[in-house]
C-alpha positions as CSV (number, residue, x, y, z in Angstrom):
1,M,11.5,21.4,-17.0
2,R,8.2,20.8,-18.7
3,Y,6.3,17.5,-18.6
4,D,3.2,16.0,-19.9
5,L,2.1,15.0,-16.4
6,I,3.3,15.9,-12.9
7,I,2.3,13.5,-10.1
8,I,2.4,14.8,-6.5
9,G,2.7,11.8,-4.1
10,M,4.9,8.7,-4.0
11,G,2.4,6.2,-2.6
12,L,0.7,3.4,-4.5
13,S,-1.8,5.7,-6.2
14,G,1.0,8.0,-7.4
15,L,3.1,5.1,-8.6
16,M,0.1,3.7,-10.5
17,A,-0.6,7.0,-12.1
18,A,3.1,7.2,-13.2
19,K,2.9,3.7,-14.6
20,T,-0.2,4.4,-16.5
21,A,1.1,7.6,-18.1
22,A,4.6,6.2,-18.8
23,G,2.9,3.2,-20.5
24,E,1.4,5.6,-23.0
25,G,4.7,7.2,-23.7
26,K,4.2,10.4,-21.7
27,K,6.9,12.5,-20.1
28,V,6.3,12.1,-16.4
29,L,7.6,13.7,-13.2
30,I,6.7,12.2,-9.8
31,V,7.3,14.2,-6.7
32,G,7.2,12.9,-3.1
33,K,8.5,14.1,0.2
34,G,8.8,10.4,1.3
35,M,8.3,6.8,0.0
36,G,4.6,6.8,0.8
37,A,2.7,4.3,3.0
38,L,3.8,1.3,0.9
39,C,7.0,0.8,2.8
40,L,5.2,1.2,6.1
41,L,2.0,-0.7,5.9
42,S,1.4,-2.7,2.7
43,N,2.1,-6.4,2.7
44,T,-0.8,-7.5,0.6
45,I,-3.4,-5.9,-1.7
46,D,-6.7,-5.2,0.1
47,V,-9.5,-4.6,-2.3
48,L,-12.6,-5.0,-0.1
49,G,-12.1,-7.0,3.0
50,Q,-15.5,-6.5,4.7
51,F,-17.1,-9.5,3.0
52,P,-16.6,-13.2,3.9
53,K,-14.2,-15.3,1.9
54,I,-17.0,-17.5,0.6
55,I,-18.1,-14.8,-1.9
56,R,-16.2,-14.0,-5.1
57,M,-14.7,-10.6,-5.1
58,R,-16.4,-9.6,-8.3
59,D,-19.8,-10.2,-6.6
60,N,-18.7,-8.3,-3.6
61,L,-17.7,-5.3,-5.7
62,F,-20.9,-5.4,-7.7
63,Q,-23.0,-5.2,-4.6
64,W,-20.8,-2.6,-3.0
65,I,-21.0,-0.2,-5.9
66,K,-24.7,-0.6,-5.9
67,D,-25.0,0.2,-2.2
68,H,-22.4,3.0,-2.1
69,P,-22.9,5.4,-5.1
70,Q,-20.5,8.1,-3.8
71,H,-17.6,5.6,-3.1
72,P,-14.5,5.9,-5.3
73,Y,-15.2,2.4,-6.7
74,S,-18.6,3.6,-7.9
75,K,-17.0,6.4,-10.0
76,V,-15.1,3.7,-11.8
77,G,-17.3,0.7,-12.2
78,L,-16.7,-3.0,-11.9
79,E,-15.0,-3.6,-15.3
80,K,-12.6,-0.7,-14.9
81,I,-11.7,-1.8,-11.4
82,E,-10.6,-5.2,-12.8
83,E,-8.7,-3.5,-15.6
84,A,-6.8,-1.4,-13.1
85,L,-6.0,-4.4,-10.9
86,N,-4.7,-6.3,-13.9
87,S,-2.5,-3.4,-14.8
88,F,-0.9,-3.6,-11.3
89,L,-0.5,-7.4,-11.5
90,S,1.3,-7.1,-14.9
91,L,4.2,-5.5,-13.1
92,F,4.7,-8.6,-11.0
93,P,5.1,-11.7,-13.2
94,P,6.4,-15.0,-11.7
95,P,8.4,-15.9,-9.7
96,Y,7.4,-13.1,-7.4
97,S,3.8,-12.6,-8.3
98,F,0.5,-11.8,-6.5
99,Q,-2.3,-14.3,-6.4
100,T,-5.8,-14.8,-5.1
101,V,-7.3,-17.9,-3.5
102,D,-10.2,-18.8,-5.8
103,H,-10.9,-15.1,-6.6
104,M,-12.1,-14.6,-3.1
105,N,-10.8,-13.0,0.1
106,C,-8.5,-15.3,2.0
107,L,-7.3,-15.2,5.6
108,I,-3.6,-14.7,6.3
109,P,-1.9,-14.8,9.7
110,T,-0.5,-11.5,11.1
111,G,2.3,-10.6,13.5
112,A,-0.4,-10.2,16.1
113,G,-1.5,-13.8,15.8
114,T,-4.8,-12.9,14.2
115,L,-6.2,-13.8,10.8
116,R,-7.0,-10.9,8.5
117,P,-8.9,-10.9,5.2
118,T,-7.2,-9.7,2.1
119,Y,-7.4,-10.4,-1.7
120,F,-4.1,-10.4,-3.6
121,I,-1.2,-11.9,-1.7
122,P,2.5,-12.3,-2.6
123,I,3.5,-15.9,-3.5
124,T,5.7,-15.9,-0.3
125,M,2.6,-15.8,1.9
126,V,0.4,-18.3,0.0
127,E,1.1,-21.4,2.3
128,G,-0.1,-19.4,5.3
129,T,-3.6,-19.3,4.0
130,S,-4.0,-23.1,4.6
131,L,-2.7,-23.0,8.2
132,N,-3.9,-26.0,10.3
133,E,-3.6,-26.3,14.1
134,G,-0.3,-27.9,15.1
135,K,1.0,-28.2,11.6
136,A,3.2,-25.1,11.6
137,L,6.2,-23.9,13.5
138,I,6.3,-20.2,14.0
139,V,9.9,-18.9,14.1
140,G,11.2,-15.7,15.6
141,L,14.7,-14.4,16.1
142,K,16.2,-13.6,19.5
143,G,16.8,-9.8,19.7
144,F,14.3,-8.9,17.0
145,K,11.6,-7.0,18.9
146,D,9.0,-6.6,16.2
147,F,7.9,-10.2,16.0
148,Y,7.0,-12.4,19.0
149,A,6.9,-16.0,17.8
150,H,5.5,-17.6,21.0
151,Y,2.7,-15.1,21.2
152,V,1.8,-15.5,17.5
153,A,2.0,-19.3,17.8
154,D,-0.3,-19.3,20.9
155,Q,-3.0,-17.4,19.0
156,L,-2.7,-19.6,16.0
157,K,-2.6,-22.8,18.1
158,C,0.8,-23.8,16.8
159,R,4.3,-24.2,18.3
160,G,6.7,-21.2,18.4
161,V,10.4,-21.0,18.8
162,N,13.0,-18.2,18.9
163,V,16.2,-19.0,17.1
164,S,19.4,-17.5,18.5
165,L,22.0,-16.2,16.0
166,S,24.0,-14.0,18.3
167,D,27.3,-14.8,16.5
168,L,25.8,-13.5,13.2
169,L,23.8,-10.4,14.4
170,H,25.5,-7.2,15.4
171,G,24.1,-3.9,16.5
172,E,20.5,-3.0,16.5
173,I,18.4,-5.8,14.9
174,T,15.8,-4.0,12.7
175,T,13.5,-5.2,9.9
176,T,15.5,-3.7,7.1
177,Y,18.8,-5.0,8.6
178,L,17.4,-8.6,8.7
179,G,15.9,-8.3,5.2
180,R,19.3,-7.5,3.8
181,L,21.0,-10.2,5.8
182,M,18.6,-12.8,4.5
183,E,20.0,-12.3,1.0
184,K,23.5,-13.6,2.1
185,N,24.0,-17.3,1.6
186,S,26.0,-17.8,4.7
187,F,23.3,-16.3,6.9
188,I,20.6,-18.4,5.2
189,K,22.6,-21.6,5.8
190,N,23.0,-20.9,9.5
191,I,19.5,-19.9,10.1
192,G,18.2,-22.8,8.1
193,R,20.2,-25.3,10.2
194,E,19.0,-23.7,13.4
195,I,15.4,-24.0,12.4
196,K,15.8,-27.6,11.2
197,K,17.0,-28.5,14.7
198,Q,13.7,-27.2,16.2
199,L,11.4,-29.2,14.0
200,N,9.0,-31.7,15.7
201,G,7.0,-33.1,12.8
202,E,5.8,-29.7,11.4
203,N,5.7,-29.3,7.7
204,L,5.1,-25.5,7.6
205,I,7.4,-22.8,8.8
206,G,5.9,-19.4,9.6
207,F,8.7,-16.8,9.4
208,P,8.4,-13.0,9.8
209,A,8.2,-11.2,6.4
210,L,12.0,-10.7,6.0
211,L,12.9,-13.1,3.2
212,G,15.0,-10.5,1.4
213,V,14.2,-7.2,-0.3
214,H,15.3,-8.1,-3.8
215,D,14.9,-11.8,-4.4
216,P,12.6,-13.3,-1.8
217,I,11.8,-16.4,-3.9
218,Q,15.4,-17.5,-4.0
219,V,15.7,-16.9,-0.3
220,K,12.5,-18.9,0.3
221,N,13.7,-21.8,-1.9
222,N,17.1,-21.9,-0.2
223,L,15.5,-22.0,3.2
224,E,13.0,-24.8,2.2
225,E,15.8,-26.9,0.8
226,I,17.9,-26.6,4.0
227,I,15.0,-27.1,6.4
228,G,13.0,-29.7,4.4
229,A,9.7,-27.9,5.0
230,K,7.6,-25.2,3.3
231,V,8.2,-21.6,4.4
232,F,5.7,-18.8,4.4
233,E,6.0,-15.1,5.5
234,I,3.9,-13.5,8.2
235,P,3.6,-9.7,8.1
236,T,5.4,-7.8,10.8
237,L,5.2,-4.3,12.4
238,P,6.3,-1.5,10.1
239,P,8.4,-1.0,8.1
240,S,7.2,-3.6,5.6
241,I,9.7,-5.5,3.5
242,P,6.9,-6.7,1.1
243,G,5.9,-3.1,0.7
244,M,9.5,-2.1,-0.1
245,R,9.5,-4.8,-2.8
246,I,6.4,-3.3,-4.4
247,F,8.0,0.2,-4.3
248,N,11.3,-0.9,-5.7
249,R,9.6,-2.8,-8.6
250,F,7.6,0.3,-9.5
251,K,10.7,2.5,-9.3
252,E,12.8,0.2,-11.4
253,W,10.2,-0.1,-14.1
254,L,9.4,3.6,-14.1
255,I,13.0,4.7,-14.4
256,Q,13.4,2.4,-17.3
257,K,10.5,4.1,-19.0
258,G,12.1,7.5,-18.5
259,V,10.0,8.8,-15.5
260,T,11.8,11.4,-13.4
261,F,11.8,10.8,-9.7
262,L,12.1,13.6,-7.1
263,L,12.1,11.6,-3.8
264,G,12.4,13.6,-0.6
265,Y,11.3,16.9,-2.2
266,P,8.1,18.5,-0.9
267,V,6.0,20.7,-3.2
268,S,6.3,24.2,-1.6
269,K,4.0,26.2,-3.9
270,V,1.7,25.9,-6.9
271,T,1.0,28.6,-9.5
272,L,-2.7,28.9,-10.4
273,K,-4.3,31.0,-13.1
274,G,-8.0,30.9,-13.3
275,K,-9.0,27.2,-13.3
276,K,-5.7,25.9,-14.3
277,C,-2.4,25.0,-12.6
278,E,0.5,26.4,-14.5
279,G,3.3,25.0,-12.4
280,I,4.7,23.8,-9.1
281,E,7.8,24.8,-7.0
282,V,9.8,22.1,-5.3
283,S,11.9,23.3,-2.3
284,H,15.2,21.8,-1.4
285,P,16.9,24.6,0.6
286,P,18.6,26.7,-0.4
287,V,17.4,25.8,-3.9
288,T,13.8,26.1,-5.2
289,T,13.1,24.6,-8.6
290,S,10.0,25.2,-10.8
291,Y,8.3,22.6,-13.0
292,S,5.3,22.8,-15.3
293,A,3.1,20.3,-17.1
294,D,-0.1,20.1,-19.1
295,R,-1.8,18.0,-16.4
296,Y,-1.3,17.2,-12.7
297,I,-2.3,14.3,-10.4
298,L,-2.7,15.0,-6.7
299,A,-2.1,11.7,-4.9
300,S,-0.7,13.0,-1.6
301,G,-2.5,10.7,0.8
302,R,-4.4,11.5,3.9
303,F,-3.2,12.8,7.3
304,M,-0.2,10.4,7.7
305,G,1.1,11.4,4.2
306,G,0.5,15.1,4.7
307,G,-2.2,15.2,2.0
308,L,-4.6,16.5,4.6
309,E,-3.7,18.7,7.6
310,G,-5.7,19.8,10.6
311,T,-5.8,22.6,13.1
312,A,-8.1,23.2,16.1
313,E,-10.5,24.9,13.7
314,K,-10.5,23.1,10.4
315,I,-9.1,20.4,8.1
316,F,-7.5,21.6,4.9
317,E,-5.6,20.4,1.8
318,P,-2.2,22.2,1.9
319,I,-1.0,22.2,-1.8
320,F,-3.9,23.3,-4.0
321,H,-6.1,24.5,-1.1
322,L,-9.0,22.5,-2.4
323,P,-12.1,22.8,-0.3
324,I,-12.9,20.2,2.3
325,P,-16.6,19.9,3.3
326,Q,-16.7,19.9,7.1
327,P,-19.0,20.5,10.0
328,Q,-19.2,23.9,11.7
329,S,-17.8,22.6,15.0
330,R,-14.9,20.2,15.6
331,G,-17.3,17.9,17.5
332,G,-19.2,17.3,14.3
333,W,-16.4,15.0,13.1
334,F,-17.1,12.4,15.7
335,E,-19.9,10.2,16.9
336,K,-20.8,10.2,20.6
337,K,-19.3,6.8,21.2
338,F,-15.8,5.7,20.1
339,F,-17.0,2.3,18.9
340,T,-20.0,2.8,16.7
341,V,-21.7,1.2,13.8
342,S,-21.5,4.3,11.7
343,P,-17.9,5.4,11.0
344,H,-16.8,8.7,12.4
345,R,-17.1,11.4,9.9
346,I,-13.4,12.3,10.2
347,H,-12.5,9.0,8.6
348,R,-14.5,9.8,5.4
349,V,-13.2,13.3,4.9
350,G,-11.5,14.1,1.6
351,I,-11.6,15.9,-1.7
352,L,-14.8,15.8,-3.7
353,T,-14.5,14.9,-7.4
354,N,-16.6,14.3,-10.4
355,N,-16.6,10.9,-12.1
356,A,-13.4,11.9,-14.0
357,F,-11.7,12.5,-10.6
358,Q,-11.4,16.3,-11.1
359,P,-11.9,18.3,-7.9
360,I,-15.3,19.9,-7.4
361,D,-17.0,22.1,-4.8
362,E,-20.1,21.0,-2.8
363,R,-22.3,22.3,-5.6
364,G,-20.6,20.2,-8.2
365,G,-18.7,23.1,-9.8
366,L,-15.3,22.3,-11.3
367,I,-12.4,23.9,-9.4
368,L,-9.4,23.1,-11.5
369,E,-9.5,21.9,-15.1
370,N,-6.1,20.3,-15.4
371,V,-5.8,18.6,-12.0
372,W,-7.0,15.2,-11.1
373,V,-7.2,13.5,-7.7
374,A,-6.4,9.9,-6.8
375,G,-5.9,7.7,-3.8
376,S,-6.9,7.8,-0.1
377,I,-7.2,11.6,-0.2
378,L,-10.6,11.2,-1.9
379,A,-13.8,11.6,0.0
380,H,-16.6,9.1,0.7
381,H,-14.6,6.0,1.8
382,H,-13.2,4.5,5.0
383,F,-10.4,2.3,3.8
384,I,-9.4,1.1,7.2
385,D,-12.9,-0.3,8.0
386,E,-13.5,-1.4,4.5
387,K,-10.0,-2.9,4.1
388,S,-9.8,-1.4,0.7
389,R,-6.8,1.0,0.7
390,E,-4.6,-0.6,-1.9
391,G,-7.6,-1.3,-4.1
392,I,-8.7,2.3,-4.0
393,E,-5.2,3.6,-4.6
394,I,-4.6,1.3,-7.6
395,T,-8.0,1.9,-9.2
396,T,-8.1,5.6,-8.8
397,G,-4.4,6.2,-9.7
398,Y,-5.0,4.2,-12.9
399,W,-8.3,5.8,-13.9
400,A,-7.6,9.4,-12.9
401,T,-4.6,9.2,-15.2
402,K,-6.6,7.6,-18.0
403,K,-9.1,10.5,-17.7
404,A,-6.3,13.0,-17.6
405,M,-4.7,11.6,-20.8
406,E,-7.9,11.7,-22.8
């Protein structure tokens, strides 16, 4: 049960770490108590969404690194960020690929009827970036409570309709249920015909992001052929079908490369000796199994993923018990006003690392020699406000592993 690399965390940073190590022929184990935030939140790849879409992303990143020397991007550098992003893109060749619009942020419609900036978008969402008033028909499904077509259409100044398919839908109508149904030809034909009846000169159809889990391009093409108009996906509330597609693609590729997956198994204990980790224990009651490796990547996420936990007194990292710099009182985590120019300190908390992504203390001393840290658990970023989560996870997952393999 010994590996070259053990990765703790099944999110995008952990998957990128596994891809990077497996690509170099290493024996890899990836452990996760869940499927990570990909299947909940990710629809597109945010790299840095704070900047307007008229500026090229390369220029945005260059200035950002200059202005934020402690940010995870600054530990990597511009050229290496691009290398990591290209490694991610290589996993998604056509037909289901990720694209940019002129290498700048673009605006895509959301399930709330707003437009949000993002960088890499799946091919199924590209038509939505050129949305014009009155040119699109926003389609919802009666009984599906996670997408309100009329509300979205009102915000986007388009027309909205709800299609009834009561004869075809049974039981609770969920996102995953519809995503699987969309891969059945009989369902596609019926829904396509119903949408076609609702057309009133529109040449674009905005549809919730449900166009199949496994082959969305075929579903999209079939719908377009039946309707006679272009179809694009609009992200919905969690869970995320596009995020599931990303996860499934990684998992398929990694298993082919011989990576061992332990999905649904939390790490219950680590064995440390001096400044080295000698092994981990994975608990699946009543059985506890031990695994060891030369190197370890911690990519367990923030609070939602359990990578950070909090009590009334403190915030802590529960696996390696790495130190978290924090104020003396709980009130020090927050500004006096909820809406403030400066982000609340709680949003920037995380593990301190050196430029090789090894954990360090506040004085810069190395804590563990064979452990590297990647993803949103890192300190000195606010990925929600920056709109940078996927970019940080891809970049640090890739380069922390590169450093570990040296």
